[in-house]
C-alpha positions in Angstrom: -30.8 -41.5 -25.8 -27.7 -42.3 -23.8 -25.4 -44.9 -25.3 -23.5 -47.4 -23.3 -19.8 -46.6 -23.8 -17.7 -47.6 -20.8 -14.1 -46.3 -20.6 -11.3 -47.4 -18.3 -9.7 -44.4 -16.7 -6.0 -44.5 -15.8 -5.8 -43.2 -12.2 -2.3 -41.8 -12.4 -3.0 -38.7 -14.6 -6.2 -38.0 -12.6 -4.2 -38.1 -9.3 -1.4 -35.8 -10.8 -4.0 -33.2 -11.8 -5.8 -33.6 -8.4 -2.5 -33.2 -6.5 -1.7 -30.0 -8.4 -5.2 -28.6 -7.7 -5.0 -29.3 -4.0 -1.5 -27.8 -3.6 -2.7 -24.5 -5.2 -6.3 -24.2 -3.9 -7.8 -22.1 -1.1 -11.4 -22.6 0.1 -11.3 -20.3 3.1 -14.7 -18.8 2.5 -16.6 -22.1 2.4 -18.0 -24.1 5.3 -18.5 -27.8 5.6 -21.3 -29.1 7.9 -20.9 -32.7 8.9 -22.0 -35.1 11.6 -19.7 -36.1 14.4 -17.7 -39.2 13.6 -17.0 -42.2 15.6 -14.9 -41.4 18.7 -15.6 -37.7 18.6 -17.0 -36.0 21.7 -20.8 -35.5 21.6 -20.2 -32.5 23.8 -18.4 -30.6 21.1 -19.9 -27.1 20.9 -21.8 -26.4 17.7 -20.0 -23.0 17.4 -16.6 -24.7 17.1 -15.0 -24.2 13.7 -12.2 -26.5 12.7 -10.5 -27.3 9.4 -11.3 -30.6 7.8 -8.9 -32.7 5.7 -9.1 -30.3 2.8 -8.5 -27.3 5.0 -12.1 -26.1 4.7 -13.7 -24.8 8.0 -16.0 -27.5 9.4 -18.9 -27.2 11.9 -21.3 -29.7 13.4 -24.4 -30.4 11.3 -27.5 -29.3 13.4 -29.5 -32.2 14.8 -32.6 -31.1 13.1 -30.9 -31.5 9.7 -29.8 -35.0 10.8 -33.4 -35.9 11.6 -34.2 -34.9 8.0 -31.8 -37.5 6.8 -29.1 -35.1 5.7 -25.5 -36.4 6.1 -23.6 -33.2 5.3 -23.7 -29.9 3.5 -21.3 -27.4 2.0 -22.0 -23.7 2.4 -20.7 -20.8 0.2 -19.7 -18.8 3.3 -20.1 -18.8 7.1 -23.6 -19.0 8.3 -25.2 -18.5 11.7 -26.4 -21.9 12.7 -27.6 -20.8 16.2 -31.3 -20.6 15.2 -31.2 -24.1 13.7 -29.6 -25.5 16.8 -32.2 -23.7 19.0 -35.2 -24.9 17.1 -37.9 -26.0 19.5 -39.6 -29.0 18.0 -40.9 -32.3 19.2 -41.3 -35.6 17.4 -44.4 -37.5 18.4 -43.9 -41.1 19.3 -45.0 -43.4 16.5 -45.1 -47.1 16.5 -43.8 -47.2 13.0 -40.6 -45.4 14.0 -41.1 -42.9 11.2 -40.6 -39.2 11.5 -42.9 -37.4 9.1 -42.5 -33.9 7.6 -45.9 -32.6 8.9 -45.0 -33.6 12.4 -41.8 -31.5 12.6 -42.4 -28.6 10.2 -43.6 -25.2 11.3 -43.2 -21.7 9.9 -40.0 -21.1 11.9 -38.5 -24.4 10.6 -39.3 -23.6 7.0 -38.0 -20.0 7.3 -34.6 -21.1 8.8 -34.2 -23.9 6.3 -34.8 -21.6 3.3 -32.2 -19.2 4.6 -29.7 -22.1 5.0 -30.4 -23.6 1.5 -30.0 -20.2 -0.1 -26.4 -20.3 1.2 -25.5 -23.9 0.4 -23.9 -25.6 -2.6 -24.1 -29.4 -2.0 -26.4 -31.5 0.1 -25.6 -35.1 0.8 -28.4 -37.4 2.1 -28.3 -40.6 4.2 -29.1 -44.0 2.8 -32.7 -43.9 1.8 -33.4 -47.5 2.8 -32.2 -47.0 6.4 -34.4 -44.0 7.2 -38.0 -44.7 8.1 -40.1 -42.0 6.4 -37.2 -40.7 4.2 -39.4 -40.2 1.2 -41.9 -38.1 3.1 -39.2 -36.0 4.7 -37.4 -35.4 1.5 -40.6 -34.6 -0.4 -41.5 -32.0 2.2 -38.0 -30.5 2.1 -38.2 -30.3 -1.7 -41.7 -28.8 -1.9 -41.6 -26.4 1.0 -37.9 -25.4 1.2 -36.0 -26.0 -2.0 -38.6 -25.2 -4.6 -39.6 -21.8 -3.1 -36.1 -20.5 -3.1 -36.0 -20.9 -7.0 -32.5 -22.3 -7.2 -31.5 -24.7 -9.9 -27.7 -24.9 -9.3 -27.6 -27.2 -6.2 -25.7 -30.5 -6.0 -27.6 -33.4 -4.4 -25.9 -36.6 -3.4 -28.1 -39.6 -2.5 -27.1 -43.0 -1.2 -29.9 -45.6 -1.7 -28.8 -48.4 0.6 -30.0 -52.0 0.7 -33.5 -51.9 -0.8 -34.3 -55.6 -0.3 -36.6 -55.0 2.7 -38.6 -52.4 0.8 -41.6 -53.1 -1.4 -41.1 -52.5 -5.1 -43.6 -49.6 -5.2 -41.7 -47.9 -2.4 -38.5 -48.3 -4.4 -40.1 -46.9 -7.5 -41.6 -43.9 -5.6 -38.2 -43.2 -4.0 -36.4 -43.2 -7.3 -39.0 -40.9 -8.8 -38.6 -38.5 -5.9 -34.8 -38.5 -6.2 -35.2 -37.8 -9.9 -37.5 -34.9 -9.1 -34.6 -33.2 -7.3 -33.0 -32.9 -10.7 -35.3 -30.0 -11.4 -33.3 -28.0 -8.8 -29.8 -29.0 -9.7 -27.7 -32.1 -10.4 -28.3 -35.4 -8.6 -25.7 -38.1 -7.9 -27.0 -41.4 -6.8 -24.5 -43.7 -5.1 -24.6 -47.5 -4.4 -22.1 -50.1 -3.6 -22.0 -53.2 -5.9 -24.2 -55.3 -3.7 -26.8 -52.6 -3.4 -26.8 -52.0 -7.1 -27.4 -55.6 -8.0 -30.3 -55.8 -5.5 -31.8 -52.6 -6.9 -31.5 -54.0 -10.4 -33.3 -57.2 -9.4 -36.1 -55.2 -7.8 -36.5 -53.0 -10.8 -36.7 -56.0 -13.1 -39.0 -58.1 -10.8 -36.3 -60.8 -10.1 -36.7 -62.8 -6.9 -33.7 -63.5 -4.8 -34.1 -67.3 -5.0 -34.4 -67.6 -8.8 -31.8 -68.6 -11.4 -31.6 -65.1 -12.7 -30.6 -63.9 -9.3 -27.7 -66.4 -9.2 -26.5 -64.8 -12.5 -27.0 -61.2 -11.3 -23.3 -60.5 -11.1 -22.9 -61.2 -14.9 -22.6 -58.2 -17.2 -22.6 -55.8 -14.3 -21.8 -52.7 -16.4 -24.9 -53.2 -18.5 -27.0 -53.7 -15.4 -25.6 -50.5 -13.9 -26.4 -48.7 -17.1 -30.0 -49.8 -17.1 -30.3 -48.4 -13.6 -28.9 -45.1 -14.8 -31.4 -44.9 -17.7 -34.3 -45.7 -15.3 -33.7 -42.7 -12.9 -33.7 -39.0 -13.9 -30.3 -38.2 -12.5 -27.0 -36.5 -13.6 -24.7 -39.2 -12.3 -24.9 -42.8 -11.1 -21.9 -43.9 -8.9 -21.3 -47.6 -8.1 -18.2 -48.9 -6.4 -16.7 -52.2 -5.3 -13.7 -52.9 -3.1 -11.3 -52.1 -6.0 -13.2 -50.2 -8.6 -15.5 -47.1 -8.9 -17.8 -46.8 -11.9 -19.6 -43.6 -12.8 -22.3 -43.0 -15.4 -23.5 -39.7 -16.8 -24.9 -38.4 -20.1 -21.4 -37.1 -21.0 -19.2 -40.1 -20.0 -19.2 -43.5 -18.4 -16.0 -44.7 -16.8 -14.4 -47.1 -14.4 -11.4 -46.1 -12.3 -9.3 -48.2 -9.9 -9.4 -47.7 -6.1 -6.6 -48.0 -3.7 -7.2 -51.0 -1.5 -8.1 -50.3 2.1 -8.6 -52.5 5.1 -12.0 -54.3 5.2 -12.9 -52.8 8.6 -12.5 -49.3 7.1 -14.6 -50.3 4.1 -17.6 -51.1 6.3 -17.0 -48.6 9.1 -19.8 -46.3 10.2 -17.9 -43.3 8.9 -16.9 -44.8 5.5 -19.6 -43.0 3.4 -19.3 -39.8 5.3 -15.6 -39.7 4.6 -16.1 -40.3 0.9 -18.8 -37.7 0.7 -16.5 -35.2 2.4 -14.0 -35.4 -0.5 -16.6 -35.8 -3.3 -18.6 -32.8 -2.1 -15.4 -30.7 -1.9 -14.6 -31.7 -5.5 -18.0 -30.5 -6.7 -17.7 -27.3 -4.7 -14.3 -26.6 -6.3 -15.8 -27.0 -9.8 -14.0 -30.3 -10.6 -15.4 -32.7 -13.2 -16.9 -36.1 -12.2 -13.6 -37.9 -12.6 -11.7 -35.6 -10.3 -14.5 -35.3 -7.7 -14.8 -39.0 -7.5 -11.0 -39.4 -7.2 -10.9 -36.8 -4.4 -13.7 -38.7 -2.6 -11.7 -41.9 -2.8 -8.5 -40.1 -1.6 -10.2 -38.5 1.4 -11.9 -41.9 2.3 -8.6 -43.7 1.9 -6.6 -41.2 3.9 -9.1 -41.4 6.8 -8.6 -45.2 6.7 -4.9 -45.0 7.4 -4.0 -46.1 11.0 -2.2 -42.9 11.8 -4.2 -40.3 9.9 -4.3 -36.7 10.7 -7.3 -34.7 9.3 -5.3 -32.1 7.4 -4.3 -31.3 3.8 -0.6 -32.3 4.2 -1.6 -35.8 5.2 -4.1 -36.0 2.3 -1.4 -34.9 -0.2 1.0 -37.5 1.2 -1.6 -40.1 0.8 -2.1 -39.2 -2.8 1.6 -39.3 -3.5 1.8 -42.8 -1.9 -1.1 -43.9 -4.1 0.8 -42.6 -7.2 3.9 -44.4 -6.1 1.9 -47.6 -5.8 0.6 -47.2 -9.3 4.2 -47.0 -10.6 4.7 -50.5 -9.2 1.6 -52.1 -10.6 -0.5 -52.3 -13.8 -4.2 -51.8 -13.6 -4.8 -51.8 -17.4 -6.8 -55.0 -17.1 -9.1 -53.5 -14.5 -12.8 -54.3 -14.7 -12.6 -56.4 -17.9 
């Protein structure tokens, strides 16, 4: 049984190690697939390859994968995405707004997806609560694509989103499904602080207008730990505006975040930017602490007013963060 043992991680040595790794790393053979971000031209050709902030070749994520609720993927090497972009499929109009697996799957779809997943390393999904039919789509993807390729070394990253508009049985089933992905690799479940509190309330049958709900922000770390013990996952990541907390069977820690402007915190691209760094950390074989820190660094760098999406800018951002730490003391963080 996992024991609750929260540690406070000093960000400075983590950033020093991260900086050294980035300055001496090359990931030229890998490919990052991601959605277009705000302000990018929708006419960008899918064959265009450009380096992302970590210097990794990046291509547009095929629309079909976006319909499946996939946010981004990392590949071991270059892959011909032409057949996935050329897939001929139609989504029947449904009053519920849901896209169901059986309505879009066919033999060609399954074949192309299996080829892609044979070549990938990490798969990051959208917020479950924001996608109608997410559970059905992901169950179909797991049963017909991921299981048949017999891989057990994949990294899955799920965001749960705001679950207050969902029924409790839907939440339970979604968490069970996410846990099932653990049979095919490691699962990271991510929530922001508000989403985590709301999920804890649903799991414990607490109504929003009760006295217990008013006290939901008390003893947050123990509430987070109870969520981690409820779901069959490798990692639970929860963050607030100044702190990120991660639970795993091996360690449980909190680390400070560098403050960013509120508009960047809630921007449409915020989670995509974090996932870019976190996924790259996992791809590079970093541990949970350094992968999380890299995600925070990439997110923060994109939030800078004059950012450039390249490694030198990211390295400069990390160096500035380290300089800021020399001027402040975060030892009392998250007490």
